[in-house]
ROFIMI-446541 format. One line per 8 residues: number of its first residue (from 1); their letters; for each residue x, y, z of N, C-alpha, C. Coordinates in nm, 4 decimals, m for minus. Example, Ala and Ser with C-alpha at 12.3 -4.5 7.8 and 13.67 -1.06 7.14 Angstrom:
1 = AS = 1.3190 m0.5690 0.7800 1.2300 m0.4500 0.7800 1.3200 m0.3300 0.7800 ~ 1.2850 m0.2250 0.7080 1.3670 m0.1060 0.7140 1.2900 0.0030 0.7870
//
This chain:
1 = XXXXXXXX = 0.0942 m0.0884 m0.0052 m0.0087 m0.0111 0.0034 0.0728 0.1178 0.0088 ~ 0.1101 0.1664 m0.1398 0.1972 0.3203 m0.1228 0.0884 0.4214 m0.0479 ~ 0.2124 0.5093 0.0112 0.1336 0.6307 0.0934 0.1384 0.7507 0.0004 ~ 0.1814 0.7467 m0.1296 0.2118 0.8199 m0.2201 0.1279 0.8013 m0.3464 ~ 0.0574 0.7035 m0.3372 m0.0058 0.6594 m0.4759 m0.1399 0.7605 m0.5304 ~ m0.1498 0.8134 m0.6120 m0.2523 0.8921 m0.6757 m0.3235 0.8573 m0.8019 ~ m0.4604 0.8482 m0.7994 m0.5236 0.8160 m0.9004 m0.5971 0.9535 m0.9777 ~ m0.5617 1.0110 m1.0750 m0.6276 1.0853 m1.1324 m0.7056 1.0811 m1.2689
9 = XXXXXXXX = m0.8493 1.1232 m1.2433 m0.9303 1.0837 m1.3513 m0.9691 1.2078 m1.4108 ~ m0.9146 1.2361 m1.5079 m0.9250 1.3818 m1.6121 m0.9637 1.3431 m1.7577 ~ m1.0371 1.3618 m1.8137 m1.0450 1.3291 m1.9596 m0.9818 1.4641 m2.0660 ~ m0.9520 1.5653 m1.9884 m0.8683 1.6517 m2.0813 m0.7287 1.6375 m2.0990 ~ m0.6585 1.5628 m2.2134 m0.5548 1.5273 m2.2154 m0.4040 1.6188 m2.1854 ~ m0.4220 1.7600 m2.2031 m0.3521 1.8378 m2.1732 m0.3427 1.8613 m2.0195 ~ m0.4671 1.8661 m1.9618 m0.4608 1.8728 m1.7874 m0.4273 1.7390 m1.7618 ~ m0.4481 1.6383 m1.8055 m0.3736 1.5235 m1.7306 m0.1989 1.4925 m1.7394
17 = XXXXXXXX = m0.1509 1.5233 m1.8716 m0.0212 1.5722 m1.8970 0.0527 1.6663 m1.7774 ~ m0.0149 1.7745 m1.7943 0.0043 1.9062 m1.7022 0.0240 1.8290 m1.5545 ~ m0.1103 1.7934 m1.4900 m0.1218 1.7587 m1.3478 m0.0188 1.6192 m1.3037 ~ m0.0134 1.5270 m1.3880 0.0471 1.4195 m1.3680 0.2104 1.4360 m1.3767 ~ 0.2503 1.5274 m1.4591 0.4039 1.5706 m1.4530 0.4236 1.6309 m1.3339 ~ 0.3640 1.7602 m1.3079 0.4015 1.8028 m1.1897 0.3654 1.7333 m1.0534 ~ 0.2969 1.6612 m1.0360 0.2875 1.5514 m0.9180 0.4044 1.4562 m0.9062 ~ 0.4250 1.3898 m1.0282 0.5289 1.2928 m1.0554 0.6701 1.3691 m0.9956
25 = XXXXXXXX = 0.6968 1.4879 m1.0698 0.8095 1.5492 m1.0349 0.8238 1.5788 m0.9103 ~ 0.7021 1.5953 m0.8078 0.7386 1.6168 m0.6568 0.7135 1.4844 m0.5720 ~ 0.7353 1.3979 m0.6231 0.7696 1.2433 m0.5955 0.6371 1.1566 m0.5654 ~ 0.5252 1.2154 m0.6207 0.4252 1.1258 m0.6430 0.4014 1.0172 m0.7069 ~ 0.3547 0.9138 m0.6874 0.2919 0.7787 m0.7939 0.1953 0.8422 m0.8619 ~ 0.1693 0.8648 m0.9548 0.0448 0.8866 m1.0471 0.0212 0.8054 m1.1273 ~ m0.1080 0.7440 m1.1291 m0.1813 0.6751 m1.2329 m0.2828 0.7714 m1.3075 ~ m0.2650 0.7529 m1.4360 m0.3933 0.8460 m1.5167 m0.4918 0.7779 m1.5588
33 = XXXXXXXX = m0.6572 0.8223 m1.5837 m0.7605 0.7235 m1.6415 m0.8453 0.8700 m1.7097 ~ m0.8690 0.8071 m1.8165 m0.9190 0.9415 m1.9044 m1.0666 0.8937 m1.9218 ~ m1.1028 0.7773 m1.8560 m1.2324 0.7221 m1.8882 m1.2799 0.6534 m1.7412 ~ m1.4301 0.6305 m1.7200 m1.4919 0.5953 m1.6099 m1.4294 0.4360 m1.5922 ~ m1.4726 0.3675 m1.7108 m1.4099 0.2528 m1.6971 m1.2622 0.1884 m1.6263 ~ m1.2013 0.2368 m1.7153 m1.0516 0.2500 m1.6804 m1.0367 0.2908 m1.5362 ~ m1.0677 0.3800 m1.4958 m1.0585 0.4331 m1.3650 m1.1132 0.3205 m1.2662 ~ m1.2284 0.2859 m1.2608 m1.3114 0.1649 m1.2210 m1.1816 0.0504 m1.2050
41 = XXXXXXXX = m1.1385 m0.0054 m1.3242 m1.0630 m0.1144 m1.3312 m0.8990 m0.0952 m1.2093 ~ m0.8674 0.0286 m1.2576 m0.7428 0.0616 m1.1361 m0.8036 0.0947 m1.0140 ~ m0.8975 0.1024 m0.9788 m0.9541 0.1008 m0.8195 m0.9703 m0.0088 m0.7979 ~ m0.9922 m0.0763 m0.8738 m1.0239 m0.2445 m0.8224 m0.8685 m0.3224 m0.8078 ~ m0.7947 m0.2834 m0.8743 m0.6463 m0.3405 m0.8812 m0.5742 m0.3167 m0.7890 ~ m0.5805 m0.1748 m0.7308 m0.4794 m0.1254 m0.6332 m0.5331 m0.0330 m0.5231 ~ m0.4735 0.0155 m0.4307 m0.4991 0.1181 m0.3477 m0.4575 0.2539 m0.3675 ~ m0.5303 0.3634 m0.3804 m0.4626 0.4976 m0.3903 m0.5401 0.5848 m0.2808
49 = XXXXXXXX = m0.3826 0.6547 m0.2327 m0.4087 0.7484 m0.1331 m0.4950 0.8697 m0.1600 ~ m0.4690 0.9000 m0.2769 m0.5413 1.0260 m0.3120 m0.6088 0.9819 m0.4544 ~ m0.7531 1.0468 m0.4608 m0.8117 1.0335 m0.6090 m0.8713 1.1649 m0.6596 ~ m0.7935 1.2171 m0.7708 m0.8346 1.3473 m0.8214 m0.9451 1.3221 m0.8987 ~ m1.0594 1.3489 m0.8946 m1.1503 1.3060 m0.9774 m1.2479 1.4172 m1.0620 ~ m1.2514 1.4400 m1.1661 m1.3242 1.5499 m1.2349 m1.4631 1.4911 m1.2368 ~ m1.5439 1.5787 m1.2012 m1.6856 1.5601 m1.1676 m1.7420 1.5118 m1.3080 ~ m1.7268 1.5356 m1.4596 m1.7643 1.4871 m1.5568 m1.6357 1.4540 m1.6323
57 = XXXXXXXX = m1.6739 1.3045 m1.7050 m1.5636 1.2733 m1.7729 m1.6395 1.1868 m1.9337 ~ m1.6164 1.2754 m2.0187 m1.6941 1.2189 m2.1649 m1.8395 1.2689 m2.1422 ~ m1.8998 1.3674 m2.0941 m2.0425 1.3903 m2.0562 m2.0926 1.3080 m1.9819 ~ m2.0441 1.2114 m1.8923 m2.0627 1.1457 m1.7737 m2.0580 1.1755 m1.6512 ~ m2.1344 1.1505 m1.5628 m2.1188 1.2382 m1.4410 m2.0099 1.0922 m1.3530 ~ m1.9308 1.1254 m1.2515 m1.8684 1.0652 m1.1737 m1.9312 0.9764 m1.0671 ~ m2.0212 1.0585 m1.0077 m2.0939 1.0191 m0.8905 m2.1293 0.8708 m0.8999 ~ m2.1568 0.8096 m1.0047 m2.1939 0.6489 m0.9640 m2.0913 0.5670 m0.9650
65 = XXXXXXXX = m1.9606 0.6041 m0.9957 m1.8380 0.5437 m0.9779 m1.7974 0.5605 m0.8173 ~ m1.8117 0.6823 m0.7850 m1.7846 0.6909 m0.5945 m1.8765 0.6366 m0.5457 ~ m1.9866 0.6457 m0.5869 m2.0862 0.5669 m0.4880 m2.0746 0.3998 m0.4735 ~ m2.0398 0.3529 m0.6005 m2.0110 0.2080 m0.5961 m1.8920 0.2002 m0.5532 ~ m1.7890 0.2763 m0.5463 m1.6758 0.2492 m0.4392 m1.6437 0.2691 m0.3308 ~ m1.7285 0.3558 m0.2726 m1.7335 0.4042 m0.1788 m1.6932 0.3325 m0.0510 ~ m1.7333 0.2211 m0.0567 m1.6476 0.1233 0.0763 m1.4832 0.1265 0.0343 ~ m1.4524 0.1087 m0.0551 m1.3191 0.0589 m0.1388 m1.2511 0.1934 m0.0932
73 = XXXXXXXX = m1.3094 0.3261 m0.1046 m1.2430 0.4595 m0.1059 m1.2335 0.5094 0.0527 ~ m1.3132 0.4234 0.1579 m1.3072 0.5015 0.2860 m1.1518 0.5332 0.3319 ~ m1.0524 0.4775 0.2642 m0.9081 0.5369 0.3254 m0.8649 0.6255 0.2441 ~ m0.9148 0.6535 0.1090 m0.8523 0.7456 0.0041 m0.9040 0.8812 0.0482 ~ m0.8333 0.9719 0.0335 m0.8927 1.1214 0.0192 m0.9374 1.1315 m0.1198 ~ m1.0307 1.1942 m0.1372 m1.1205 1.2640 m0.2391 m1.0939 1.3852 m0.2935 ~ m1.0283 1.4301 m0.4020 m1.0443 1.5675 m0.4412 m1.1320 1.5610 m0.5655 ~ m1.2506 1.6473 m0.5732 m1.3174 1.6673 m0.6902 m1.3140 1.7986 m0.7902
81 = XXXXXXXX = m1.2680 1.8002 m0.8863 m1.2431 1.9204 m0.9768 m1.3421 1.9156 m1.1028 ~ m1.3771 2.0620 m1.1083 m1.4593 2.0777 m1.2051 m1.4437 2.2229 m1.2756 ~ m1.4907 2.2443 m1.3827 m1.5034 2.4000 m1.4440 m1.6291 2.4488 m1.4009 ~ m1.7274 2.3768 m1.3310 m1.8351 2.4560 m1.2857 m1.8757 2.4189 m1.1319 ~ m1.9255 2.4920 m1.0600 m1.9539 2.4699 m0.9261 m2.0029 2.3299 m0.8541 ~ m1.9607 2.2917 m0.7729 m1.9743 2.1476 m0.7420 m2.1377 2.0951 m0.7323 ~ m2.1555 1.9854 m0.7979 m2.3126 1.9499 m0.7987 m2.3618 1.9407 m0.6749 ~ m2.4954 1.9372 m0.6336 m2.5190 1.8993 m0.4921 m2.5404 1.7665 m0.4610
89 = XXXXXXXX = m2.5697 1.7004 m0.5560 m2.5666 1.5097 m0.5550 m2.4225 1.4661 m0.4966 ~ m2.3433 1.5563 m0.5359 m2.2206 1.4951 m0.4941 m2.1930 1.5189 m0.3126 ~ m2.2807 1.5955 m0.2625 m2.2603 1.6062 m0.1220 m2.2648 1.4407 m0.0323 ~ m2.3352 1.3830 m0.1036 m2.3618 1.2439 m0.0534 m2.2279 1.1463 m0.0301 ~ m2.1046 1.2138 m0.1310 m1.9815 1.1538 m0.0947 m1.8941 1.2442 m0.0306 ~ m1.8207 1.1487 0.0620 m1.7393 1.2239 0.1610 m1.5979 1.2435 0.0834 ~ m1.5585 1.3990 0.0707 m1.4730 1.4544 m0.0385 m1.3578 1.4982 0.0724 ~ m1.2460 1.5416 0.0491 m1.1509 1.6090 0.1023 m1.1965 1.7558 0.0719
97 = XXXXXXXX = m1.2024 1.7730 m0.0521 m1.2268 1.9253 m0.1125 m1.2545 1.9304 m0.2712 ~ m1.3117 2.0428 m0.2692 m1.3252 2.0760 m0.4074 m1.2719 2.1814 m0.4891 ~ m1.2320 2.1680 m0.6210 m1.1296 2.2679 m0.6753 m1.2109 2.2939 m0.7861 ~ m1.2378 2.4329 m0.8123 m1.2625 2.4935 m0.9283 m1.1699 2.5074 m1.0366 ~ m1.1880 2.4677 m1.1624 m1.0890 2.5023 m1.2820 m1.1198 2.6330 m1.3124 ~ m1.0349 2.6857 m1.3623 m0.8701 2.6633 m1.3853 m0.8322 2.6779 m1.2234 ~ m0.7341 2.6152 m1.2153 m0.6414 2.6268 m1.1087 m0.4897 2.6145 m1.1275 ~ m0.3926 2.6738 m1.0764 m0.2756 2.6300 m1.0927 m0.2242 2.4878 m1.0754
105 = XXXXXXXX = m0.1305 2.4168 m1.1344 m0.0849 2.2752 m1.1035 m0.0348 2.2712 m0.9596 ~ 0.0303 2.3729 m0.9053 0.1022 2.3511 m0.7945 0.0159 2.3360 m0.6605 ~ m0.1179 2.4190 m0.7031 m0.2266 2.3925 m0.6077 m0.2355 2.2219 m0.5725 ~ m0.2079 2.1265 m0.6900 m0.2512 1.9885 m0.6430 m0.1116 1.9381 m0.5630 ~ m0.0356 2.0141 m0.5948 0.0776 1.9697 m0.5246 0.0765 1.9662 m0.3725 ~ 0.0510 2.1162 m0.3641 0.0428 2.1429 m0.1967 m0.0810 2.0763 m0.1421 ~ m0.1976 2.0415 m0.2032 m0.3212 1.9678 m0.1382 m0.2716 1.8341 m0.1347 ~ m0.1953 1.7725 m0.2401 m0.1545 1.6382 m0.2023 m0.0760 1.6136 m0.1016
113 = XXXXXXXX = 0.0080 1.7193 m0.0685 0.1085 1.6902 0.0414 0.0358 1.7192 0.1836 ~ m0.0540 1.8102 0.1901 m0.1375 1.8411 0.2919 m0.2290 1.7127 0.3372 ~ m0.2882 1.6637 0.2503 m0.3923 1.5394 0.2560 m0.3288 1.4188 0.2963 ~ m0.2064 1.3753 0.2212 m0.1615 1.2766 0.2431 m0.0674 1.2789 0.3776 ~ m0.0161 1.3989 0.4132 0.0650 1.3902 0.5306 m0.0737 1.3836 0.6629 ~ m0.1555 1.4412 0.6420 m0.2728 1.4282 0.7515 m0.3222 1.2718 0.7576 ~ m0.3077 1.1971 0.6710 m0.3531 1.0575 0.6495 m0.2649 0.9810 0.7044 ~ m0.1266 1.0032 0.6936 0.0323 0.9195 0.6930 0.0495 0.8824 0.8278
121 = XXXXXX = 0.0554 0.7519 0.8767 0.0977 0.7444 1.0108 0.2425 0.8089 1.0299 ~ 0.3139 0.7812 0.9229 0.4430 0.8251 0.9453 0.4979 0.9634 0.8879 ~ 0.3915 1.0446 0.8811 0.3983 1.1842 0.8287 0.4785 1.1930 0.6961 ~ 0.4149 1.0999 0.6096 0.4825 1.1102 0.4688 0.4893 1.2598 0.4256 ~ 0.5854 1.2896 0.3536 0.6247 1.4119 0.2726 0.7091 1.4028 0.1609 ~ 0.6775 1.3610 0.0214 0.7604 1.3470 m0.0595 0.8432 1.5097 m0.0938
//
């Protein structure tokens, strides 16, 4: 169980490259999913300490995925991102925070460090 494993679910290819490169450069292990089925498979396969999840992927809401995997995600910090305000139906999911796009990539690094240190028993800090 890696204390720095991050799953990034984002369908914008440019944002995927940008966010994953910045996080990887700062010492995080990042898996990228550009579709809900691929994210589902990755979540089934391994533990992630942090799940950065866009609210909409290819015109589909990610809420069903979060509800389906909520038991598995109890030990995972969830960060929702969207270009629109957070939909009220997502209040049924326990999330760490919500980020409104656009935001500087360094915001993800700072947030990841804060969230993972708060959950890590050994005070992990990449």
